[in-house]
Residue, then its C-alpha position, 0 to 999 in steps of 0.5 A: m529481490v524485486d521482480v517487475e512485470l509490465e503488461d498493458s499499462v499495468a505494472r506488477i511488482f513482486l517482493n522476491r525474497p521468499e526464503k526469508a518470507n520477503a523480509l525487508n533489508s536495506a538493499m531490498l528497500v532501496a531496490l523497491a524505491q528505485v523500481f517504483s520511481s523508475l516506472d513510466l508514468e506516461t503509460l502507467r494505469v495501475v500498479v499491483v504489489a505482491g510477494r513471491g512464495r508463501n508470504f507477502c512480507g514478514g516485516a523488517d529483516a530480523a538480522e538487520l533489526k538486531a544490528l540497529v543502534p541509535a546512530n543508524a536506526g533512523a536511517f533504516v526506518e527512513k528507507i521504509h518510509q521512502v518506499c511507502k512515500v513513493i507508492r503514495d506519490l504514484p499518480v495511479p491506483v496501487v493495489a496490494r495483493l496480500h497472502g500469508a504473513v503481512i507483518g510490520a513494515g510489510l503491513e505499512i507498505a500495504a497501508a500505503c497502497d490505495l486498495r488491498v485484496a487479501a487471500e483467505g488465511t492471511k494474517f496481519s500483525m504489527p509486533e514491534v512493541r514485542l521487540g522493544i520498539p514502537s511501530v512508526v512511519e507509515a503505521a500512522l496510516l492505520p488509524r485512517l484506515m481502521g479507526s484509532g481504537r482498532a489501530a491501537w489494538l494492533v500496535l499496542t498488543g502486537d497480536a495478529i488478526d486474520a483476513r476476515r477480521a481485517l476486512e471487518w475492521g477496514l484494513v482490507e477491501e476484499v477477502a477472496a478464496d482465489v486472490d489472483r482472480a479477485v485482483e485481476r477483477l479489480v484491475k479490470s475495473l480500474m482500467a475501465g475508468d478514465p485515466g485522467a479522472l482516476r489520477e485526479q481522484k487518487r490525488l483528491l482521496q489523499l487530500w481528503d485524508e489530510a486536509p480540513l473539510a473546507t479545503a478538501v471541498a474547495a479542491s474538489i470543486a476545482a478538480f471537477s472544473r478542470t476535468t469537466i473542461s478537459s474531458t473528452h467524454g460526454g454525459e454527466g457524472n459525479 
């Protein structure tokens, strides 16, 4: 259900349930969380998350959703949250390579990544309200990425948007005819950065999302002082 390829300090993690559009059931979610948690953080520089087959992810497994009752529903979405949390907790940049359908929990996983590159023709949707449930857990990241109105449009209507609108709305950072080439170009750019500085920058980006401005600025100053003192690179930079 989950494939891992490791090469030159880059981990490529693939959702591998193509016959079900890579829909996420409990077993797959547990496997994903374990894979991310087991990565060698000492050597890791970049992670790419992708999907085998025609789609990135068709969302939560429909059969498992139908079987949920109040007693176990919370535990299921907690598994989605744990996958998203372990992605956000990784100290290195995580890139989502998106194609086909990116739906529901699959979109939440993409939102938990740091950068998103989509193939032309990719469709994005959060259709949970049409199934009688709200969008939850890392759907809370969507207003930070897109703004509150556009996030509300996605989760309240359940309608899909295409890759070009996703780019216009800030949900993805790039749309490409050749998504693999675009992702590899992005990975190369990330690998050109200083490893320590990139890790510090990711930490600060998340802090900037969540902390008051004064706290964020103070933490940034402290981070700059640490990296400047410990840096082996010469020259000025900011």
